[in-house]
PAKOL-109785 format. One record per residue (C-alpha): residue number from 1; residue in one letter; x negated, y negated, z negated. Coordinates in pm, 1 decimal. Example, Ala and Ser with C-alpha at 12.3 -4.5 7.8 and 13.67 -1.06 7.14 Angstrom:
% PAKOL-109785
+-----+---+----------+----------+----------+
|   k | r |       px |       py |       pz |
+-----+---+----------+----------+----------+
|   1 | A |  -1230.0 |    450.0 |   -780.0 |
|   2 | S |  -1367.0 |    106.0 |   -714.0 |
+-----+---+----------+----------+----------+
This chain:
% PAKOL-109785
+-----+---+----------+----------+----------+
|   k | r |       px |       py |       pz |
+-----+---+----------+----------+----------+
|   1 | X |  -8402.3 |    608.2 |  -8413.4 |
|   2 | X |  -8582.2 |    278.1 |  -8402.6 |
|   3 | X |  -8556.6 |     14.7 |  -8672.5 |
|   4 | X |  -8463.0 |   -277.5 |  -8449.5 |
|   5 | X |  -8422.5 |   -503.5 |  -8753.2 |
|   6 | X |  -8799.8 |   -561.8 |  -8739.9 |
|   7 | X |  -8792.5 |   -688.4 |  -8381.4 |
|   8 | X |  -8747.5 |  -1068.0 |  -8369.2 |
|   9 | X |  -8602.5 |  -1064.4 |  -8016.0 |
|  10 | X |  -8284.5 |   -878.5 |  -8110.7 |
|  11 | X |  -7988.0 |   -914.8 |  -8341.2 |
|  12 | X |  -7692.2 |   -712.5 |  -8455.4 |
|  13 | X |  -7367.1 |   -885.0 |  -8538.5 |
|  14 | X |  -7069.0 |   -666.2 |  -8620.1 |
|  15 | X |  -6829.0 |   -893.3 |  -8431.7 |
|  16 | X |  -7035.6 |   -896.4 |  -8110.9 |
|  17 | X |  -7026.8 |   -602.6 |  -7866.8 |
|  18 | X |  -6911.6 |   -356.3 |  -8134.0 |
|  19 | X |  -7218.7 |   -414.5 |  -8348.6 |
|  20 | X |  -7470.5 |   -296.9 |  -8086.9 |
|  21 | X |  -7827.1 |   -428.3 |  -8096.0 |
|  22 | X |  -7833.5 |   -725.1 |  -7858.8 |
|  23 | X |  -8094.4 |   -955.9 |  -7719.3 |
|  24 | X |  -8082.9 |  -1254.1 |  -7956.7 |
|  25 | X |  -7831.3 |  -1524.8 |  -7863.5 |
|  26 | X |  -7677.6 |  -1309.6 |  -7586.6 |
|  27 | X |  -7417.2 |  -1038.9 |  -7547.4 |
|  28 | X |  -7664.1 |   -813.9 |  -7361.6 |
|  29 | X |  -7727.6 |   -479.4 |  -7534.1 |
|  30 | X |  -8089.5 |   -372.1 |  -7575.8 |
|  31 | X |  -7981.2 |    -31.1 |  -7445.5 |
|  32 | X |  -7899.6 |   -195.3 |  -7109.9 |
|  33 | X |  -8268.5 |   -274.1 |  -7060.8 |
|  34 | X |  -8376.4 |     85.2 |  -7111.7 |
|  35 | X |  -8096.2 |    222.5 |  -6895.5 |
|  36 | X |  -8177.3 |    -15.6 |  -6611.7 |
|  37 | X |  -8551.6 |     58.8 |  -6630.3 |
|  38 | X |  -8479.1 |    431.2 |  -6633.1 |
|  39 | X |  -8260.4 |    385.5 |  -6325.8 |
|  40 | X |  -8549.7 |    221.3 |  -6139.4 |
|  41 | X |  -8490.6 |   -148.2 |  -6198.7 |
|  42 | X |  -8781.1 |   -381.6 |  -6265.1 |
|  43 | X |  -8808.1 |   -639.6 |  -6539.7 |
|  44 | X |  -8757.7 |   -907.9 |  -6275.0 |
|  45 | X |  -8436.1 |   -735.1 |  -6162.3 |
|  46 | X |  -8313.1 |   -726.5 |  -6521.0 |
|  47 | X |  -8391.6 |  -1094.5 |  -6573.0 |
|  48 | X |  -8199.4 |  -1178.2 |  -6255.2 |
|  49 | X |  -7899.2 |   -965.8 |  -6353.6 |
|  50 | X |  -7891.7 |  -1083.7 |  -6716.5 |
|  51 | X |  -7992.7 |  -1453.1 |  -6704.3 |
|  52 | X |  -7952.8 |  -1511.4 |  -7080.1 |
|  53 | X |  -8240.3 |  -1272.6 |  -7156.7 |
|  54 | X |  -8596.4 |  -1407.4 |  -7146.2 |
|  55 | X |  -8915.2 |  -1237.2 |  -7034.2 |
|  56 | X |  -9053.9 |  -1294.2 |  -7385.5 |
|  57 | X |  -8758.0 |  -1107.0 |  -7538.0 |
|  58 | X |  -8812.5 |   -813.5 |  -7302.7 |
|  59 | X |  -9183.2 |   -806.7 |  -7387.2 |
|  60 | X |  -9103.1 |   -812.3 |  -7757.8 |
|  61 | X |  -8853.4 |   -526.2 |  -7724.2 |
|  62 | X |  -9090.8 |   -312.8 |  -7515.5 |
|  63 | X |  -9380.3 |   -384.0 |  -7752.5 |
|  64 | X |  -9165.0 |   -288.8 |  -8051.3 |
|  65 | X |  -9057.4 |     36.2 |  -7885.6 |
|  66 | X |  -9412.8 |    123.8 |  -7782.7 |
|  67 | X |  -9566.1 |     49.4 |  -8123.1 |
|  68 | X |  -9296.4 |    250.2 |  -8299.2 |
|  69 | X |  -9365.1 |    551.3 |  -8076.5 |
|  70 | X |  -9740.5 |    517.6 |  -8127.6 |
|  71 | X |  -9696.5 |    505.3 |  -8505.5 |
|  72 | X |  -9489.4 |    823.2 |  -8492.1 |
|  73 | X |  -9769.5 |    996.3 |  -8301.2 |
|  74 | X | -10033.7 |    872.6 |  -8545.5 |
|  75 | X |  -9824.9 |    994.1 |  -8838.0 |
|  76 | X |  -9822.4 |   1341.1 |  -8682.6 |
|  77 | X | -10201.2 |   1337.8 |  -8649.6 |
|  78 | X | -10245.4 |   1214.4 |  -9006.6 |
|  79 | X | -10033.3 |   1506.6 |  -9127.0 |
|  80 | X | -10274.7 |   1738.9 |  -8952.2 |
|  81 | X | -10032.1 |   1823.8 |  -8674.3 |
|  82 | X | -10176.2 |   1883.9 |  -8331.6 |
|  83 | X | -10057.2 |   1640.1 |  -8069.8 |
|  84 | X | -10111.3 |   1764.9 |  -7716.4 |
|  85 | X | -10150.7 |   1564.0 |  -7398.8 |
|  86 | X |  -9814.3 |   1700.4 |  -7284.0 |
|  87 | X |  -9647.9 |   1573.0 |  -7602.4 |
|  88 | X |  -9795.6 |   1227.2 |  -7552.0 |
|  89 | X |  -9669.9 |   1219.1 |  -7191.3 |
|  90 | X |  -9325.7 |   1343.6 |  -7300.2 |
|  91 | X |  -9309.1 |   1083.5 |  -7575.5 |
|  92 | X |  -9413.5 |    805.7 |  -7339.2 |
|  93 | X |  -9146.5 |    915.2 |  -7089.9 |
|  94 | X |  -8890.2 |    916.4 |  -7367.8 |
|  95 | X |  -9015.1 |    570.5 |  -7468.6 |
|  96 | X |  -8929.3 |    446.3 |  -7119.5 |
|  97 | X |  -8571.1 |    565.9 |  -7153.3 |
+-----+---+----------+----------+----------+
């Protein structure tokens, strides 16, 4: 599970959308971005469908997700665990979800 509290583009307010992580100053759940991308949408599609979200917010969210996944992989290597090419590909695919 990601620690979204460290991503400046999102917020969580208990009274908004059942406390889900949202793009800041919107009612658009962060999870909607990942679901739409997984379903084949582009960032431009998402921006068109959710006009309150900015390209900068999407970049920040994707950067946060990517860096978190990379840190997890590095932590495995530092612990002496072998990380295979297949694991990296699997993790990157999971990152896109």
